[in-house]
Every structure is written in structure tokens, then in C-alpha cells.
N, C-alpha and C positions, 0 to 999 in steps of 0.2 A: 504494500500499500504506500502511495506517494502522498506525502502531506504537504499541503501548500505553506508557503512562508511568506511573511509580510513583504511587501514590495513586488511580489509576483503578480501577474495578470490573472484576474478572477476568470475562470472558464465561463465562457458565455453559454446560454442556455435558453430554451423556450419550453416552458411547461405549461400545462392546462391548470387554471385555478379551479376553486370549488364550484364556479359556475360553468366549468368547460371551456372557458375563454383563455387564449393563449397569453401568457406574460413572458416577455423575453427580458433577460438582464440588459442586453444592450439598449433597449428602450428607456432605461432608467440611468443611462449615463449623464452625469452632471449631478446626480443626487447621491447621498451617502445611503448604502443598503446594508441592512443586517439580515443575513440569512441564517436560519437555524433549522438543523436537520434532526427530526425527531423519529423515534422508531414507530410508533403506531397512534393514531388517533383515538382519543377516548380511554387511553390506559392512565392509570393514576399519575406516573411521573411525567407524561406528556401533558396531561391536563394542567398539572401543577405549572409547568414551564409555560405552555401556551397562555394560561391566564396571567401569569406574572408579566409576560410581554404585553398582553391587553391592558393590564393595570398601569403599565409603564409607558404606554403608547403616546400619551399626551406630551410628557417631557421629551421622549425621543423625537417626535415629529417636530416639536418646537425647535429642537436643536438640528433638524434637517435630516432626519433618518427615516427611511421607509423600511418596514419589518416585513419579511416574507418567511413563512414556515414551509417547510419541505418534507415529505415523507413518500412512503410507497404507496400510500392509500390512494384509492380512486377518488375522481372528483366528488361523487356523490357522498362518500364517507367524510371527506373533508367539509362538504356542505353541512352534513349532520353534526359534525364537531363543532363547526363554526357557529351554527344556529344553537346547539345545546348549550355551549359556553360563553356566548355573546361575544364571540372574537370579531374584532373590526379590522383585520388586516387579511390579506390573501393568504391561502393555504394551497400549495402547489403540489402536483401528483406527479411522482418519478417512479411508476410501477417496476420499470426494468432496473432502477436503481443506476442508470448510466451517469446522472449528475451526482448523485452520491459519490460514485467512483471516481469522477473527475475532481472533487473536492476532498478525496481521501476520508469521506465519512461512510465508507463501506468496507468491512474487512473482519478479520478475527477479533473475536472479543470473548470475555468470559461471561458466561450467564448461567448462574446457579451452579457454579463450580465446573462447568463445561465449557470447552472451547467450541464457539460457533461463529458462522458467517453471519453478519447482520449489519444494522444500522449503528454506527459510532456516533453517539449523540455529540453534535459539533456545532459551533457558530462561527460565522465569519462576518467580519466588517468589511465591506467593500466601498472604497473611496469613490468620489466624484469622478475620477479619471479611469475608474474600472480595475483598480489595483486592490490586492488584499492589504488592508490595514492592520488587521488582527485575525488570527486563525487559532480557534480555541477547540481543541479535541478532548474526548472523553469527559465532558463536562457533566455534572450532577445537575439533575433538574432542580432541586430545591436550592434557592439562593443563587442561582446562576444569572438571573437578569440583573440583580443587585450588583453583581460582579462586573458584568458588561456595562452597566451604567457608571460604575466607578471607574472603568477603564476608559470610558468615553468623557470623564470629567463631568458626569450628570448625577453624581452622588446619589 
């Protein structure tokens, strides 16, 4: 698995959001973007992380950040997750995990003491020029958004 480093170009992608509408990273050039890769919609850890991003969305947007969640879930599942938890940002579908792989957010991990292939919970901050500003791998769902905010100087 190749991990991205700050300063490297963010791999471009076009994925479908919860409404089955395409969202392309290159269309967000000129904006700062936070991409968070989560294992599965409506699971406890992913719900915690997604709701923390929801609750921090106003200060993040005020500081010029667009938040996007990415999972292997289909658009309909992401729509249900978004509706159920009042999420107010796009959730993108990457069912073949190609974008996960491009970002190093797919690979071997420990799950209940066994090595498995799967989603590595990760967050990336992409700057306005399309480069990786921060790459955070193997993050914990609880407290992660507060860490991201602190990293961005948004306490």
C-alpha cells in the first residue's frame, strides 16, 4: 500500500454522491477539501465520525473547507445514512475501492485480532491547488474531527 505524503498531488476522481450525481475532485479546485474515508455507513464508529464532521461543518466551511465522506457503500445506502443522521455534506460511493486504493486507504488491517483486507479509516486535507496538505491514516473515529480542527488551527 502506498501512502500519500503532504505536497503530493491528490489523486483526481469522479464518484457518485448519495443522489447518484457525479462529484469530481477537479471541480473543487480552488477550494480546500477534507476527504474522509470510512468503512461502512450506519455502523457505530462511522456514525460517530460522520456526526462529528456534521457538528463541525459550520466552522470548517467558514474557514473555506468542503467536507466529503467516501465509502464503499452504494449511493442509496449513503442517502439513507445522510437522512438518518442529518448529515449535510456529500457522501461518495466507491464500491470497487479504486479511489480508496489511490489514497492508500485500502489494505491490510487488524480486525478483531485477524489480518483482513479493507478500508483503513483515513482523512486527507487537499489544498486549493489540489495537493495533499495533510494525510492521516489509521485514525480512530472518536475525537478525530477535533484533531483535524486543531491541525487546521480551528481548535
